[in-house]
C-alpha positions in Angstrom: 5.0 -8.3 27.2 6.8 -5.1 26.1 9.1 -5.2 23.1 10.8 -2.3 21.2 8.9 -0.8 18.3 10.5 -0.8 14.8 11.6 2.4 13.1 8.4 2.5 11.0 6.2 1.8 14.0 7.8 4.7 15.9 7.3 7.0 12.9 3.6 6.0 12.5 3.0 6.4 16.2 4.4 10.0 16.4 2.9 11.1 13.1 -0.5 9.8 14.1 -0.3 11.7 17.4 0.4 14.9 15.5 -2.3 14.4 12.8 -5.9 15.3 13.6 -7.5 14.4 10.3 -8.2 11.0 8.6 -6.0 8.1 9.7 -4.0 7.5 6.5 -2.4 4.5 8.2 -5.7 2.6 8.5 -6.0 -0.2 5.9 -9.6 -0.7 4.8 -10.2 -3.5 2.2 -13.2 -5.3 0.7 -14.0 -8.3 -1.4 -17.0 -9.5 -3.3 -18.1 -12.9 -2.0 -19.5 -15.3 -4.6 -19.9 -19.0 -5.2 -20.9 -19.7 -1.6 -22.1 -17.8 1.5 -20.0 -17.0 4.5 -21.5 -17.5 8.0 -20.8 -14.6 10.4 -20.4 -16.8 13.4 -17.9 -19.0 11.6 -16.1 -15.9 10.3 -15.9 -14.5 13.9 -14.4 -17.8 15.2 -11.8 -17.8 12.4 -10.9 -14.1 13.2 -10.3 -15.1 16.8 -8.0 -17.9 15.6 -6.0 -15.3 13.6 -5.6 -13.1 16.7 -4.3 -16.1 18.6 -1.8 -17.0 15.8 -0.4 -13.5 15.2 0.9 -11.3 18.0 0.6 -8.2 15.8 -3.2 -8.4 16.0 -3.1 -8.2 19.8 -0.5 -5.5 20.0 -0.9 -2.0 21.3 1.6 0.8 21.7 2.8 2.8 24.6 5.4 5.6 25.0 7.7 5.3 28.0 10.4 7.9 28.7 10.2 9.1 25.0 10.5 5.6 23.6 7.8 3.7 21.8 7.1 0.1 22.8 5.0 -2.7 21.4 2.7 -4.1 24.1 1.7 -7.7 23.2 -1.6 -8.4 25.0 -3.9 -11.3 25.6 -6.0 -12.9 22.8 -9.3 -11.3 22.1 -12.3 -12.1 19.8 -13.1 -9.6 17.0 -16.8 -9.2 16.4 -18.2 -9.3 12.8 -20.3 -6.3 12.0 -23.2 -7.3 9.8 -25.5 -5.4 7.4 -28.1 -6.4 4.9 -28.8 -4.7 1.6 -30.9 -7.5 0.2 -34.1 -6.5 -1.6 -32.8 -3.0 -2.6 -32.7 -2.0 -6.3 -29.2 -2.0 -7.8 -28.7 1.8 -7.8 -29.9 2.3 -4.2 -27.9 -0.7 -3.0 -24.7 0.6 -4.6 -25.1 4.0 -2.9 -26.0 2.3 0.5 -23.0 0.0 0.3 -20.7 2.9 -0.5 -22.0 4.8 2.5 -21.6 1.7 4.7 -18.0 1.1 3.6 -17.2 4.8 4.1 -18.6 4.7 7.7 -16.6 1.5 8.5 -13.4 3.1 7.1 -13.9 6.3 9.1 -14.2 4.6 12.5 -11.1 5.6 14.5 -8.4 3.0 15.2 -6.1 3.7 18.1 -2.6 2.3 18.3 -2.6 3.0 22.1 -5.8 1.0 22.6 -4.9 -1.8 20.2 -7.3 -4.4 18.7 -6.4 -3.1 15.3 -8.3 -5.8 13.3 -11.9 -5.6 12.2 -14.2 -7.8 10.1 -17.6 -7.0 8.6 -20.0 -8.9 6.3 -22.8 -7.5 4.2 -25.7 -9.4 2.5 -26.2 -8.2 -1.1 -29.1 -10.5 -1.9 -28.8 -12.1 -5.3 -25.4 -10.4 -5.7 -23.8 -12.5 -2.9 -22.0 -10.9 0.0 -19.3 -8.3 0.7 -16.5 -8.9 3.1 -14.8 -5.9 4.7 -11.5 -6.2 6.6 -9.6 -3.4 8.3 -6.3 -3.3 10.0 -3.6 -0.7 10.6 -0.2 -0.1 9.0 1.4 0.0 12.5 0.8 -3.7 12.8 0.5 -4.9 9.2 1.5 -4.3 5.6 0.3 -5.4 2.1 1.9 -8.8 2.3 0.4 -9.3 5.8 -3.1 -9.1 4.3 -2.4 -12.0 2.0 -1.1 -14.0 4.9 -4.2 -13.1 7.0 -6.5 -14.2 4.2 -4.8 -17.5 3.8 -5.0 -18.1 7.5 -8.6 -17.0 7.7 -9.5 -19.6 5.1 -7.7 -22.3 7.0 -9.4 -21.3 10.2 -12.8 -21.1 8.6 -12.3 -24.6 7.4 -11.5 -25.7 11.0 -7.9 -26.5 10.2 -5.6 -26.5 13.2 -4.1 -23.0 14.0 -1.2 -22.4 16.3 0.8 -19.4 17.2 3.2 -18.6 14.4 6.8 -19.7 15.0 8.2 -16.3 14.0 6.5 -13.1 15.1 7.1 -9.5 14.1 9.0 -8.8 17.4 11.5 -11.4 16.2 12.0 -9.5 12.9 12.6 -6.2 14.9 15.2 -7.9 17.1 17.0 -9.5 14.2 17.2 -6.2 12.3 18.6 -4.5 15.4 21.2 -7.2 15.7 22.3 -7.1 12.1 25.9 -6.1 11.3 26.4 -2.4 11.4 28.7 -2.6 8.5 26.0 -4.0 6.2 23.6 -1.1 7.2 26.4 1.4 6.7 27.0 0.3 3.2 23.3 0.6 2.3 23.0 4.0 3.9 26.1 5.2 2.0 24.5 4.0 -1.2 21.3 6.0 -0.5 23.3 9.1 0.4 24.9 8.9 -3.0 21.7 8.0 -4.9 19.7 10.8 -3.4 22.5 13.4 -3.6 21.1 16.4 -5.6 17.6 14.8 -5.9 14.8 17.2 -4.9 12.9 16.0 -1.9 9.6 17.3 -3.2 8.0 17.5 -6.7 6.8 21.1 -6.5 3.1 20.6 -6.2 1.2 23.6 -4.9 -1.1 22.8 -2.0 -4.7 23.9 -2.6 -6.1 26.8 -0.5 -8.3 26.0 1.2 -7.5 22.3 1.6 -9.7 19.8 -0.3 -11.2 16.5 0.9 -8.8 13.5 0.6 -10.1 11.2 -2.1 -9.2 9.5 -5.4 -9.8 9.9 -9.1 -10.0 7.3 -11.8 -8.9 7.5 -15.4 -9.5 4.7 -18.0 -6.5 3.3 -19.8 -7.9 1.1 -22.6 -8.8 -2.5 -23.2 -5.4 -3.6 -24.5 -3.7 -3.6 -21.1 -4.3 -7.4 -20.6 -1.7 -8.1 -23.3 0.8 -5.6 -22.2 2.7 -7.4 -19.4 3.6 -10.3 -21.8 4.5 -7.8 -24.5 6.9 -6.0 -22.2 8.6 -9.2 -21.2 9.0 -10.3 -24.8 10.3 -6.8 -25.8 12.6 -5.9 -22.9 12.6 -8.8 -20.4 11.2 -6.6 -17.7 8.5 -7.1 -15.1 5.1 -5.3 -15.3 6.1 -3.4 -12.2 9.1 -2.0 -14.1 6.9 -0.8 -16.9 4.5 0.9 -14.4 7.4 2.6 -12.5 8.8 3.8 -15.8 5.4 5.2 -16.8 5.0 7.0 -13.5 8.5 8.7 -13.5 7.9 9.6 -17.2 4.6 11.3 -16.2 6.4 13.2 -13.5 9.3 14.2 -15.7 6.7 15.6 -18.2 4.5 17.2 -15.6 7.3 18.9 -13.6 9.6 19.5 -16.5 12.4 18.3 -14.3 15.2 16.1 -15.4 15.5 14.5 -12.0 12.4 13.1 -10.1 11.8 10.4 -7.6 8.9 8.1 -6.6 8.4 5.7 -3.8 7.4 2.0 -3.8 7.1 -0.5 -0.9 9.7 -3.2 -0.6 8.3 -6.4 0.9 11.0 -6.6 3.6 10.8 -10.4 3.6 13.9 -11.5 1.7 14.7 -13.7 4.7 12.7 -16.9 4.2 12.0 -17.0 7.9 9.8 -14.0 7.6 7.6 -15.2 4.7 4.5 -15.8 6.9 5.1 -13.0 9.4 2.2 -10.5 10.0 3.6 -7.1 10.7 4.9 -3.9 9.0 8.0 -5.5 7.5 7.9 -3.4 4.4 9.9 -0.2 3.9 9.4 2.6 1.5 12.1 2.6 -1.2 12.9 5.7 -3.3 13.5 5.3 -7.1 15.4 8.3 -8.5 15.1 8.9 -12.2 17.1 11.1 -14.5 15.8 11.8 -18.0 17.5 13.8 -20.8 15.9 15.6 -23.7 16.7 12.9 -26.2 15.7 9.9 -24.0 12.9 7.7 -25.3 10.3 5.8 -23.4 12.3 2.6 -24.2 15.4 4.2 -22.8 13.5 5.0 -19.6 12.2 1.5 -19.2 15.7 0.0 -19.4 17.1 2.7 -17.0 14.3 2.0 -14.5 15.1 -1.7 -14.7 18.7 -1.0 -13.6 17.6 1.5 -10.9 15.1 -1.0 -9.4 17.8 -3.7 -9.2 20.2 -1.4 -7.4 17.5 -0.1 -5.0 16.4 -3.6 -4.1 20.0 -4.6 -3.4 20.0 -1.9 -0.7 16.5 -2.3 0.8 17.9 -3.7 4.1 17.6 -0.3 5.8 14.4 1.5 6.7 13.1 4.7 5.0 13.4 6.4 8.4 17.1 5.5 8.7 17.7 6.8 5.1 16.1 10.1 6.0 18.3 10.3 9.2 21.3 9.8 7.0 20.4 12.2 4.2 18.7 14.9 6.4 16.5 16.5 3.7 14.5 19.6 4.6 11.1 18.4 5.9 8.0 19.5 7.9 5.9 17.1 10.0 4.0 14.7 7.8 6.3 15.3 4.8 7.6 12.2 2.9 10.7 13.4 1.1 11.7 11.6 -2.1 8.5 9.5 -2.0 5.8 12.2 -2.4 4.2 10.1 -5.2 4.1 6.4 -4.7 3.3 3.4 -6.9 1.0 0.8 -5.5 0.9 -2.7 -6.9 -1.7 -4.8 -5.1 -0.7 -8.3 -4.1 -4.4 -9.2 -3.5 -5.6 -9.2 -7.1 -7.1 -12.4 -8.5 -9.5 -14.8 -6.9 -9.0 -16.3 -3.4 -10.9 -18.9 -1.5 -12.5 -18.4 1.9 -14.4 -21.4 3.1 -17.1 -22.2 0.6 -16.8 -18.9 -1.2 -14.6 -17.1 -3.8 -13.3 -13.6 -3.0 -12.8 -10.9 -5.6 -10.7 -7.9 -4.4 -12.1 -4.4 -4.7 -9.1 -2.1 -4.9 -11.1 1.1 -4.9 -12.0 0.6 -1.2 -8.4 0.7 -0.2 -7.7 3.8 -2.2 -11.0 5.8 -1.8 -10.1 7.6 1.4 -6.8 9.1 0.3 -3.2 8.3 1.2 -0.5 9.2 3.6 1.6 10.4 0.6 0.8 13.3 -1.7 -0.5 10.8 -4.2 -0.5 7.1 -4.6 -1.0 5.7 -8.1 -2.4 2.2 -9.0 -3.5 0.4 -12.1 -6.7 -1.6 -11.4 -9.3 -3.6 -13.1 -12.4 -1.4 -12.9 -15.3 -3.8 -13.6 -13.4 -5.2 -16.6 -12.1 -1.8 -17.7 -8.4 -1.2 -16.8 -7.9 2.2 -15.2 -5.4 4.3 -13.3 -6.6 5.3 -9.8 -4.9 8.2 -8.1 -5.5 8.4 -4.3 -4.5 11.8 -3.0 -4.2 14.1 0.0 -6.4 17.1 -0.5 -4.1 19.2 1.7 -1.1 18.5 -0.5 -2.5 18.4 -4.1 -5.7 19.7 -5.7 -8.1 17.1 -7.2 -7.6 18.6 -10.7 -3.9 18.2 -10.4 -4.3 14.6 -9.2 -6.5 13.9 -12.2 -4.0 15.4 -14.6 -1.2 13.3 -13.0 -3.4 10.2 -13.5 -4.0 11.1 -17.1 -0.3 11.6 -17.6 0.5 8.2 -16.1 -2.1 6.5 -18.4 -0.7 8.4 -21.4 2.9 7.4 -20.6 1.9 3.8 -20.1 0.3 3.7 -23.5 3.3 5.4 -25.0 5.7 2.8 -23.6 3.7 0.0 -25.0 2.6 1.5 -28.4 5.3 4.2 -29.2 8.4 3.2 -27.2 10.8 5.2 -29.5 9.1 8.5 -28.9 11.0 10.9 -26.7 9.7 11.3 -23.1 9.8 15.1 -22.9 8.3 15.9 -26.3 4.6 16.2 -27.2 
């Protein structure tokens, strides 16, 4: 079955064809497995059930007369790659696991070939197991992974699994059929919002290019109390605080009064799409303006209003916005969203059969990002930290580390000294 590709899928397809380095659109993820052991054969059977249920996992892509099409194929059975690190001393095991995960993450995924879903299971001896899952952003997004985990658990427990009632091709068709006037209003909003906003943040690419990687900066042990404090103080979400801290760091780092960041919108406001596996998300630009007398508290409240406006107009794709605004760009550029904010939807404990899964965010961020830098706040073995994944051909590692430090500093300032001015100190 051939069905049209979405705007995002077309962009990924062509960008991947032009890019010869690491595949930034691959999505490697890993979880600690504790409280029970997973059986590889049962896991493989559950994976096959997921492929049957979700068309995205059996989709490949083909270009015909300049147009990109999704090709929905027959069900297939993903194998479970297995490795044992039992009996190794902790230091050697950690190094071996890191190498194994790096090798898994580096294996090429081909949109043209399809079968963009992989599972692997490692035995860590007394430390339990490690589950590795890998898919590709051309067929999945962050919310899709949560859906896949829930379905994997049901399939592992031998619960009945049927093809999903709504598939990603239905989402693509519905968006194409949506009223043109609705899209036009949103595009007009973005043309106004992005008017005068620099498409880039002025980072100097290193020469020669550096490896794509990530850096980690500790925040402090008080972070666990901060989300509740922010709600009590300003009635804002934790994401709002993180976004305000990131734009504050960029205002300070670039000394610009106007900056922008990107963040993924879920793209599932229609309740019919809640359980759809596919790249429903779209990248949303958040444009911040900061004057010399603005405080961190002022910026939090401004970002709250900006987020509300942006999310009211998230019904058009990032690619459609760029077509409307026409910023100057080279292949691989991501205007207005050079630096993005990542908020994992996979944190916390999840069940998979007899076991409990603990998400390891570093695996997802370790190999870099499709953007200049992607910033995340994670729990690093009980120690809250900022992780900055970066592209070594766009930003130097030292600059990425300073950006992470600035993000951590501004986050602390928002929560401990909100009346301080953003651009001072």
